[in-house]
N, C-alpha and C positions, 0 to 999 in steps of 0.2 A: 112129238116128232123132233123137237129141237134137242132133246136129250139123246136121241138116237144119233144125231149128227155129231154131237160132242163125243159120244162114245166111239163112233167110227173114227173121228179125228184123233183121239188119244190112242185108239187101237192102231191107227195107221202110223203115228209117231213111235209107238212101242215097236212096231214091226220094223221101221227104218233103223231105230237104235239097236234093236236086237240083231238085225242083219249086219250092221256095221261092227258090232261087238263080235259077232260070229266070224266075220272076215278077218279080224285081227287075231282071233284065237287060232284060226286054222292056218294063218300065213306064217311061212318060215322066215319072212323078212323081219318080223317082230323079234324073233330069237336073235337074229343078227344085230339088230339095233340094241337090244339089251346087253349083249356081250360087248359090243363096241363101247357103249356107255360105261360099263364096268372097267374096261381096259383104260379108257381115257381118264376116268376117275382115279384109278390106281396110279397112273402116270402123273397126274396132277398132284396127288397126295405125296408121291415120292420125291418130286422136284420142288415142292413148296418148302421154303425155309421154315423151321419150327421155332423161331425165336419168340418167346412169350412177351418180352419187353424190348423191342428193338431200340437201339440207341441212335438217335438222330442228333447230330451235333450242330447246333445253331448258336454261335456265340452272340450274346446280347449284353450291352452295357448301358447303364443310365449315368449320365454326367449331369450334375447340377452345381450351379454357382450362384451363391447369394449375392445380391447387390442391394443392401438395405436402403429403403427410401426412394429407390429409382422407379420411375414410371415404366410400364411395359414397353413403350416406344424406345426409351433410353436403354433398357436391358437388351432389346432386340438389336439396336444399332451398335452398341458398345461391346456386347458380349456374345450374343447368340449368333449373329451373322458371321463375324470373324471366326468363331470357334467351329461353326458348321463348315465353313470353307476349309479350315485346316483339317478337320476330321474326315471330310469327304475325300481328301487326297490320300488317305490311308489305303494301302492295298488290301483288297478283300472286303471292303465295306459295300454292303448291298443297299441299305436304306438308312436314312437319317430322318428322325422326326424331332423337330425342335419346337419349343413353346416358351414364349416370354410372358411372364405374369408380373404383377407388382412386386418388385424386389427379388426376382428369381428367374434364372434361365435354366431350362431343363432340356436335355438332348438325349434321345434314345438312339443308340447306334446298333444296327443289326448287321452282322457279317454274313458272308455267303455260307450256304449249307456245306458242312464238311470241313470248313476252315479250322485249322489247328487253333484251339482255344488259347493256349499259352502264348503262342506267337502273336495272335491277334490282339490279345490284351496288352502285351508288352508294347506293340506298336501304338496302341491307343494311349497307354499311360505316357509314353514318350512324347506324343503330340500334345497331350493335355499339360504335361509339366513344362514343355517349351512355351505353351500359350500363357502360362502363369505370369511371365514377365510383361506380357502385353495387356494384362488386366488393368482396368482403370482403378484409381485409388478409391478405396472404400469397398471394393469387391472382396468377397470372402474367398477362402480356399476352395478349389474345385473338389467336389465330393464325387468319387467314382464308385458305383455299385454294380457288381456283376450280377446279372440275372440268370438264374439257372432254370431249367425246364421245370424242376420240382417247385420253384418259387411262384410260378404263374398260376393264379387261381382259376378253377374251372367255372366257378360261379361267384358272383359278388352280390351280396344282399345289402341294400341301402335302406336306412331308416329315414322316414320323412318327419319324425318327431323333432321338436325343437329342444 
């Protein structure tokens, strides 16, 4: 008797789904929906830019200054903080990321998206070269490295072996 109930239940579900399918097949509204989806798809396809590799310009520069034998606190106080203040005043700078480690100051300067790379780098070089005269004795020459989009790794694999 239980099998008969399951049979009626599945038969009833089949009946509901078949009625729903039948109503969609016979409805003229479905044809209108299909046509409108095709039109919107063609419009979207025609107005979407077809650049395979869009060029997004985000100028980024790494500035590092060696200060051999100095503790991180000395590097931060004598080099990193004054240089960050100077570089932060450059027009178009979006973010500055500075780090002071034993004997080295590193600053990553990120400019606004779309900023002209050449002009941004000239402004940065100008400020760094002006800062050179304010460096403490024993500090090395500023090393400026331009970071290009192609230079940024997508994955970094680190080995834990000694």
